[in-house]
C-alpha angles and dihedrals in degrees: 000000000000120000091233138041108281121201106215098216110117095358121123090221097058117109115262125248089263091053092053087049091053091052092048091050089057095049107100090223095058101027096101096041118118114267092245093057092046088052089050088053093048088054094055096043130097128192128228133183120216127188121228111291096017118139112239098217098028095132095046117015089190094051109148098228138118119199144204118213107238096182135349126024138283126212116217114206150151128221135201128221089250089062100254113138130201116198110216097186150339112225129193141194120335095009116130117226141183094039090147083074086074085072118088088231114023107212098218130023108223126195115241115198134175108253090196134351098317141193119200133186107217122208118194113234093227095052091043093051091051090054091048093046089049090056105025097183085073090067084072091069093052089046093053094049093048092050089048087053092047088054089051091049090052094049088049092052089047094051090044090054105034109018124092116244089253090056094045092050091046091050094047094051092045092050094047088049090049093052102033105016123139114199116230140165093267095045136280118331108217085225100222136089102252118189116196089238090056093049087050090055092052092050100036093241139112125273086244092058091047090049095052092044092051091050091052090052092049092050090052092052096245096117143007119221126207113176103298095343122098127197123195108228100173110025095170093058089044090054089047092053092046094054095042117118132196 
C-alpha cells in the first residue's frame, strides 16, 4: 500500500471497473439494486488508497462524496477546540459512509480517518443523485439506512447519558464484534486493532479507566486480551450486561 493517499484515476494499479462493481455489489445499501444501476454507480466511481491514520477528506473537507470501504477500516470522529476527540464509530469493509453529504447542508462535519491501510470507492454526490433521481424508488434504500443510523445514534446517546460505564463498554464491544467479528476456536475476535486510547475516545473516558474495565471483563471470563486485540469469550453474558438497566 502506498505511503500517501493515491487517487486511482489514471494509475495502472487502480482497480478496474469490474472490481469496483464487485465492491458495490457487496455493500448492503446497493446489494439489491438492479444491475444496470450498479453499473451506473461503477462508472462514476473512483478508487483511492489511504495509509493508516490518513484523513479521508484532508484536501477538501467539503468534498461532496460518499464512499464504500473496499478494504481496511475507517474511524468516524468529532474533535473539540480543546483537543478532545469522540469516536462515533469504526467501520469495516463494504460499509458505506458520509451519507450526510447527500444533504445540501450537512448538519455536522465528521472527521473520517483510515483506521488501517484502507482502500475506498468514492461516489460523487452529484452523480449518485442523478442515478437516484432517474430511478426514485432507490431513494427508499437511502432513507431506510439513514433512519437506521439515526436510531443507532439515539441509542448511543441514551447509553452515554444513562448507562453505566460497564454497560457502555459491553455494548460497544458487542456491537464491534457484531459488525467486524471473526469466529475462532477461542471465541469471536473483534477483528480490529483497538488501542485503549481509541476505546476511551469511543466512551468518553480515560485510557486508565478503559484498562481497569477491560481487565475486570477479562477476569470475569467475558473477554480475552492480547495486546490491542480483543476476543469475546462469553457473548451472551456481554449482551446481558449491555442490556441491563438500573
